[in-house]
DRENTIZA-314161 format. One record per residue: residue in one letter; y, z, x of N, C-alpha, C in turn. Coordinates in pm, whole numbers, plus 50000, padded with zeros to 5 digits. Layout:
N
AYZXYZXYZX/...
***
This chain:
67
X966948167370147965818158170143965808149470269/X966988144570306967058136270427966548143970548/X966978156470561966548164770673965048167270669/X964508170270550963068172970536962228160770571/X962728148870539961988136470569962248131370710/X963218137270779963548132870914964278119470914/X965078116970810965818104470798967318106970809/X968028097070859969488097570859969978093070721/X971188097070684971708093770551971698078870518/X972098069970610972038055570576970618050870542/X969618057070602968238053270576967828056670433/X968428066970374968118070270234968468058670142/X969638053070163970068041870078969238029370107/X968958026870233968228014870272966778014970223/X966168026770210964758027670173964538028570023/X965598028569944965448028969799964818041769750/X965188053169807964618065969766965158069769629/X964248074269541964678078669407963848090569362/X964418098169271963768109969216963348106769074/X962098109769041961568106868908961038119868848/X961488123068727961028134968655960108130768542/X959288140368496958438137868381959328136268257/X958898128168163959638126668038960808117068050/X961588116667945962708107267938963918111668019/X964208124668018965408129668084965148131668233/X966028126068313965948127868458966878139268496/X966288150968525967068162868553967578163668696/X967008156068787967378156968927967778143268982/X968608143569084969048131269151969248134369299/X969378123969377969628125369519971098121869543/X971848131169601973258128869630973358119269746/X973978107769725974008097169825974758100469952/X975788108869944976598111870062976048123370146/X975288132370083974788144070156973278143970175/X972548136670090971098136770096970478148970029/X971288156669955970798168669887970198165069751/X969218172869709968658171869575969578179769482/X970088173369377971048179769287970568178169142/X971128186269054970818184668912971658173268857/X971028164668778971698153068721972058155368575/X971378164868512971598168168371971618183268356/X972228187868249972218202168219970778206268187/X970318217268246968958221968224969018234268134/X968488232968013968488243767914967088249567907/X966888260967974965558267067981965018270467844/X965848275667755965388279467621964878267367543/X965498255967563965058243767494963788238167556/X963698237967687962558231967756961298240567752/X961468253567764960318262467780960408274367684/X960698271767560960948282667466959768292067448/X958558287367459957378295867436956608299067563/X957138295567677956458297467803957288306867891/X956638316767949957368326268032957758320068167/X956828312668229957118306168357957488291668330/X958728288168358959228274668330959258266568460/X958578255068460958508246668580958908232468543/X959828226668620960188212568604959668205268727/X958858195368704958278187868816959028174568832/X959138170468958959728157368986959038151769110/X959148138869127958568132069243959668124769316/X959558124369446960478116869530959728104369575/X960248092869540959588080169575960388073569688/X959678070469795960278064169912959618050669932/X960418040069934959868026769956959708024370106/X958698016770141958438013670282957558024070347/X957268022070474956378031070548957148043070599/X956438054370608957018066670663956438069170799/
***
């Protein structure tokens, strides 16, 4: 994520970047030391998308301040 946004790792912490998923469970997080998008919770496809063939989890990356 840091590389895609063109930011250095310290800037990730300074800008208050956070990952927000739909619903109560936050499945993704931003790793503070690497800037990588990682899974924060176990993702159980059968539970989330039991009746849907194509399973999609959406999340948003929120960056405070100007880009």
